[in-house]
N, C-alpha and C positions, 0 to 999 in steps of 0.2 A: 386229247385236250386235258391238260393238267391244271389242278387248282393252285393258285398262287396266294402268298401271304405278304403283307407289308410289314417290314420290321425297321427299327431305328438303331443304327450302330454309330456311336460317336457323333450323334447329331445329324447323321446322313441317312436318308430314307432309301431302302432297297426293296425291290420286288423279288421274292424268292418262292420257288416251288415248294409245295408242302413237304415232299419227301426230302428235299435238300435242307429245308428248315429243321427237320427232325435230326438229320446228321449233324448240322451245326449246333443245335441245342444240346445234343449228347456230348459233343466235343467240349463246349463251354462248361457244361456241368462237371465234366471230369477235371477241367482246368481249375474251376473254382473250388472243387472238393480237395484237390491236391494242395492248393495254396491256402486253404482255409486257416491253417494253424501257423502260417508264416507271419513274420512281422510285416505290418503294412501290406497285407495280402490284397487289399482293395486297390492299392496303387498299382501293383503288378498286373492284376486282372484288367484294370482300366487301360494300361499301356498295351496289353495284348489285344483288347477290343479295338483300340485306335489303329493298331497295325492291321488287323483284319479288315477294317473299313477301308484303309488305304489300298490294300491288295485287291479287295472286291471291286473298288472303283477302277483300278488299273485294268483288271481282267475284263470288266464290262466294256471299257473304252477300247481295249485291244481287240475284242471279238465283235465290236459294234452291235451289242445287244443290250437289253434292258432288264432281263430277268436272270437271276442266279439259279443255276441248275445244280444237280448232284455232283457232276463232274467238276464244276467250279469249286464247290466246297471241299471236295477231296483234294484238288490241286492245292488250294490255299492251306488246308490243314496239314497236308504232307510237307509243304514248304515251311510252315511254322513249327512243325514237330508236335508230338503228343507227350502226355505225361508219362507214358510207358517208356519213353526214351531215357528217363532218369534212372531206370533200373539196369541200363546197359553198362558194362564195365568197359571204359574207353580203351584200356590197355589191351584187352582181348578182342576189341571190336574189329570186325572185318570191314574192309573198305566199302564193300557193297552194302553192308548194313548201315555204315555211316551215311551213305548217300540216301538210303531209304528212310533215314530218321531226321530229315530236314537239314542236312549239312550242305545245302545248295550254295554255290559260289555267289558271293554278294559283291556287287560293284560298289567301290568306294565313292563317297560323295565329299565335296569340299565344304567344310564348315569351320567356323572359328571356335576354338576350344577355350572357353573362358575359365575352365577349371584349372588349366595349366598356362595361365596368361601372365604377362608382365604389364602389358598395356591393354590390349583388346583380344588377344588370343589368335591373331592372324598367323604368326610364325608357327605356333603349336599346331594349328589346323593344317597348314601346308605340310608340316613335317609328318603328320598322320597320313595325309593323302599320298605322299611320295615314299613313305616308309623310312623317313630320315629322322634322326634325333632333333628335337626342336632347337637345341643349342646351336647346331650348325646353321640352321635357317636364320637364327638370330644373329650369328656372326656375319652371314652374308648381308643381312639387313643393315648392320653397323657399317660394313664396308661401303655399301651403296649410299649410306648417309653422308660419308665423307666425299663421295663422288658427286653429291648435290642432287641426286635423283631419288634418294631413299624416302624422304618425307612425303612428297606427292604420291609416289607409288604406294606407300604404306596406307595413306589416307584413302586412296581409291579402293585398295583391297579391303580396307575396313568397312567401306560403304557397300561394296559389292558382295562380299562373302557373308552369307547369313550365319547367325549364331546357332550353335547346337543347343537347342532348348530341351527337347524331349529325350527320353532314353533311346528311342528309335533313331533320332538324329545322331546321338553319340555312337551308337553301334555302327551306323552307316558311315560315319566319319572314320572309324577305325577298320572298316571292312569286315566286321564280324557278322556272321549269319544272323538275320533278324528272326529268331525263333524263341520259343518259350524257355529253352535251356539258357540261352544267353540273357533273356530278360531276368531270370532268376539269378544267374551268375553276376550280372552287372549290379543288381540290387544288393546281393550279398557283399560284393566288393565295396559298394558305397557305405554299407553299414560298418564293415571292418575298418574302412578308412576313417570313418567318423569316430569309431571307438579308439583307434590308434591315435588320432589327433587329439582326442580328449585326454588320453593318458599322458601323451607328450606335453600337452599344455599344462596338465596338473603337476607333472614333475618339474617343468620349467617355472611354474608359477610359485612353487613353494619357496625356493630361495629368493625369488623376486619379492614375494610378499614379506618374507623375513627382513630383507634389506629395506623395503619400503617402511615396515614397522619401525625399524631402528632409526631411519631417517626422520620419520614423523615424530618419534619420541624425542630425538635430539632437537629438532626444530621447535617442537612444542615447549621443551624446557627453556630453550633460548628465548622464545617469545614470552614465556611467563616471567623470566628474569628481567627482560626489558620492561615489561609492564610493571614489575615490582620496583625497579629502579625509578620509573616515572612516578609511581605512587609515593615512594619515599621522598623524592625531591619535592613534588607538589605538596605532600602532606606536611613536611617540615616547614616549607615556606608559608603554607596556610596557617599553621599553628603560630608561627612568629607574627604574622600579620594580625591574627586574631588577638594575640596578647597586647600588641601595641594599640589595636583598635579598642580593646576593652578599657584600657587606661584612659585613652582620649575620650571615648564615649561617656564614661562615668564622669569625667571632669566637666564636659559640656552639659550633660543632662542634669547633674546635681548642682551645677552652677546656674541653673535656670536659663540656659541659652537655647534649649530645645523645648519651647512651650507651644509648638504648633502641632496640628493633628498629624499622625495619630499618637504622638508622645504625650499630649495633654489629656489622654484618656486615663493614664496611669496615675494613681495616688502618689503624692510625693514620698511617703514612707515606704512604698513598694518598689521605687525605681532601682535602687542598688541591688536588692535581692533578686528581682526579676531579671536584671541584666546578668548577674552572676549565674543564675539558673539557666538562662538561655545559652550563655557562654559554655557552661559545663556540658549541657546536652549536645553541643556540637564538638567540643574539644575532646571529650573522651572517645567517641566513635572514631574520630580521625586519628587519634593517638593509637587506638587498637589496630586500625587498618595499617598504619605505618609499622607497628611492631610485627604484625603478621607478614608484611612484605619483607622486612629485615630477616625474619626466620626463613622465608623462601630463598632469599639470596645467600644467606649464611647459615648453613645447616647446623653449625655448632652453637649458634646463638640460642640461648634458652632463657625463658622468663617463667618464674614460678607461678603456679596456679593461684597462689594467694594474691599476687598482683592483679591478675585478671578479675578475681573475685572482688577485690577491693574497688577496682574501677567500676564494676557492675553495681556495687552497693552505692557508690557516690553518684553514679548516673541515675539510679532509681530514686535516690534521695532528692536530687535536683529536679527530677521529673515531678515527684510528689509536691515539692515546695512550689514549683511553677504552677502546677494545676490548682493548688490551694489558693494562691494569690490571684490567679486569673479568675477563679470562681468568686473571690471576694470582690474583685472589680465588677464582675457580672452582676453581683447583688446590688450594685449602685444604680442599676437600671430597672429595678423591680416595679416602681410606681411612676405614674405620669401625672403631671398637673398642668393647668392652663390658666392664663389670665389674658385680658384684652384691654386695649387702649383705643378709644374712639376720638378721632380728630376731624374737625370741620375744615374743609378746604375753601380757598377763595373761589367764588363762582366764576365761570367763564363759559362762553358758547363753544370754545374750542380748547382742547387740551393736547399737549405734546408729552407723551410718556417715553422716557428713556432710561437706560441703565447708567448709573453713576460710575464713570470710569476712574474716579479719583478717590483717594483715601485721605481723610482729614487727620492731622496730627492732634492727639489729645494732650492734656496737660502732662500726663505721664510720658508720652512720646517726646515732648519738648525737653523733659528732664533727661531722658535717655540720650538725646542728641545734644545735650548741653546748650539748649536754646533758652534764652531769658524769657520766663513766662510773661513778664510785663511787656515784652516786645514780640510776643508770639503772633497775634493778629491773624489767626486762621491760616497759617501756612499749610501747604498741601504737598503730598507726594503723588505724582502722576502715574497711573497705570501700574501700580505696585502689585507684587505677588507675595509680599512678606507677611509674616504673622498670621493673623486670623483669616486672611484671605485664602489660606490653605485649608480652611475647614471644608467639610463636605457641603455641597449645595443644600442649603436649608431655608430657602425663601421660595414661597409660591404666591402667585398673584391671581386673583379672581375678580373679574369685572362684571358687575350686575347693574340692573336698573334701580335707581333710587326712587322711593315713594314720595320724596319731598324735592324742592327745587334746589337744595343745597347739596353739593357734592361732599361725600364723607369717605374717610379712609379709616378702616378698622384694622388694627394690628393684633392678631391673636398669637400670643407667645406660648410655647409649650416646652417642657423639659422633663427629664427623668431623674429619679433619685432613689435611695433605699427606702424611703417612706414618702408620704404625700407632702408633709411639711417641707422636707428638704427639696423635693422636686419643684414645689411652688416657689421656694426661695431661689432655686436655680433659674427658673423661668423669669422671675422678676428682675434678676440681675442681667439677663440678656437684653441687648439693645439692638434696635434697628433704626437706621436713619433714612429719612426721605427729605427732599428739599423742594419747595414750591416757589418758583419765581414767575409771578403772573400766571401764564398758561402752561409753563413748563414744570413738569414734575419729574425729579430724578429719584430713582430707587437704588439703594445699595444692594449688591448681589449676595451679601451674607449678613447673618446676625453678628453682633460684636460682643465679645466676651471681655470681661475685665482682665487686667494683667494677672497671670498666674491662675486664672479660672480653669477648672477642669471641664473637659467636654462631656456633657451628659445629654447629648442629642437635643441641644437647643434648636428650636425651629420657630419661624414666624410665618403665619399665614395671613397675607394681605387681602382684604376685601375692599375694592374700590367701588363705591356706589355713585353712579353718574345719572343725572336727570335725563329724561327723554329728550330727543332731538339734539343732544350734545355730540359734537364731532370730535373724534379721537384720532390723532396721528401717533401710531405706535411703532417704535424702533424695532428692527428685526432682532436685536440682541436680547429683547425680553421674551422671545418665543419660547425659550427653554424654561422660563418661569411661569408662563401663562397657562391657566387651567381652562378647559372646555373649548378653547379656540386655538386654531393654528394660523399664524400670520402668513404661512406659506400659501394659504388659500386666497390671500388678497395681495399677492406680490407677483410681479412679472418673472419670467424665467431668468435664472442666474442673477437674481437680485443680491446686492451686497448686504452684509449684516446690519449696516446702519441705515438701510432703506426704511422710509416712513410709509407704512401702509395706512390708508384712510378708512376709518370705520365710523359708524353712526349708531347711537343708542336708540332703538325703537321700542315700541310697546312690547315686542316679543323678545327683546334682548339685543345684543350687539350684532350688527350686520356690516358686511363689507360695503362701502359706499359705491364701489365700482361693481354693479351687479353682474355685468357681462363677464368681467374677469373672474368674479367669485364663482359664477355658474360654470365657466370653462374649467376652472381648477377643480371644482367638485366633480365634474364629469370626466376629467382626464385621469386615467389610472396612473399610479406611480410606476416609473420605469422599472422593468425587471432587472435583477442583477445578472451581469454577464460573467460566465465562468470560462 
C-alpha cells in the first residue's frame, strides 16, 4: 500500500504516489533552475507544465488507471527530455543517445498557421502537415477557385481546422518533438524573429518618416499660405468697409440722426472722438494681421520696426483716449434723484388696464414730418418702434389697495447725473403718459425723453391705488411691467397676450377672481425644459 498525494497541474487535478511525486518535483526543480535566467522563463515553464498535464492525462486514459506512479513519471520525463540534454553536442551525438534524450517521433497534427497566413492560415497549416511549401498549396487553392469549388471548400476547412494557439500546437503542427529542448528552441526563434522584425521595421521606417516629414512640411506651408491669402483678402475688404462705414456713421451720428439707445448715452462732444477711437482700436490690429500675412506669403516683403512701433503707439493712444471718455460718461451716472406726481383717477367699480400700443406725435414730431401744427389734431403712429421706443424697458407698475374711495395713480420718476441737481433735472424732464377713458386706462410702455435728451437711466415707477371691491381686467401685455403679481396665475393655458384676466381688490390685496383657476395655477408646477 503506497501513500498518494493530490497535485494540480495546469488546472487539472492528479493523484500521484509519494515517490513518483518526488521524482516529478526534482525534474521540475531542475527545469525551473535551468530557465531561471532566460527571458520570459515563466512562459517556458508554463508551457512545459501544460504539456506534462496533457501527457499524464493521455497516459492514465491509455492505461485505464487513476493514480500516477514512478514509471509514468519516468516515461513522461524521458519523452519530454531533461535539462542535461542541452549539454550534448548534437554533431557528435550517437543515434542511441538521441533516442534516449527525448527525440521520440512525433505525429504531425493539422492546425491553421496564423503566423504565416494570408487569410486564415489554412494553406500554411496544410503545407506543414504534408511537408510542402505553403505557396504551392495556395496555388492549388487559386486553381480550385476558378473551378468554382475553392471558396466553399476553403470556408469548410477554415471552420473545421483548429488554430495553432499554444507553443505545443505549433510544434505538433510542424512535427517537432514536444520536449523542453524544442520549447526553448521555439521560444528563442520567436525572440530572434521579433528582434529582426523590429530592426527591419526601424530601417524601413526611417526613409518613410523622412518622406512623411517632408510631405507634412510642404502641406503645412501650402495650408499656411492659403490661410494667409484668405486673411489678406478678408482683411483688406474689412478695412475698406470700415473706412466707408466710419464716414457714413460720423455723418449720421453728428447729424443727430442716431438719437436712440444706446447712442443717446454718449455726450454730443464725445461722439466723434469715441468713434475715431473705436475705429483705430479695430483698424490697427487688422492692418497688422494683414501685413503679417503678406510677409508669410512673400518672404522678401519687409516692414521696418519703426512702423510696427508707431502702430503700437497709436493703438495705445486710442485705447487711452477711449477709456478716458468712457469713464467721463460713467461719471454722468454718479448720483440718483427722484420726484413723484400724484393724480386722481375717475372712480369706477371696474377698470380695464392695457398697454398703449400707439405713439402720439408731439409738436416736434409734426415739424419733423412737415405737418401743419394748426392742423395736427392728435395724429398718431400705430405700433411704431422708432425713436424713444427703443429705450430699455424703464416702466414698472404696482397695484395696491387704496385707503380712500378714490383711485390714485402715483408716478415716481428717477434719473441719474453727475450730481444731485443734474439728476433731479433729468428726472423732471422725463415724461410718461397714461390715458383714462371712463373705465379704460392705457399705460405707455416707456418713459419719453425730449428730443436730443441724453439717456441717464430715466425710469418711472407707477403705483396704482385701487379701492377695495374694485374689479380689474388686466391685459396680458402688462405682465412684464407688473410687480408682485403674475397674470399667468389667472389665465387659461396658452392664453394670448391680449387676454384680459379678471382680478378683484380685497382687504388683503389683489386676488384672482376665478379662485379655482388661481389655485390650480398656483399648485401646478411649471413644465420642465426638455433637452
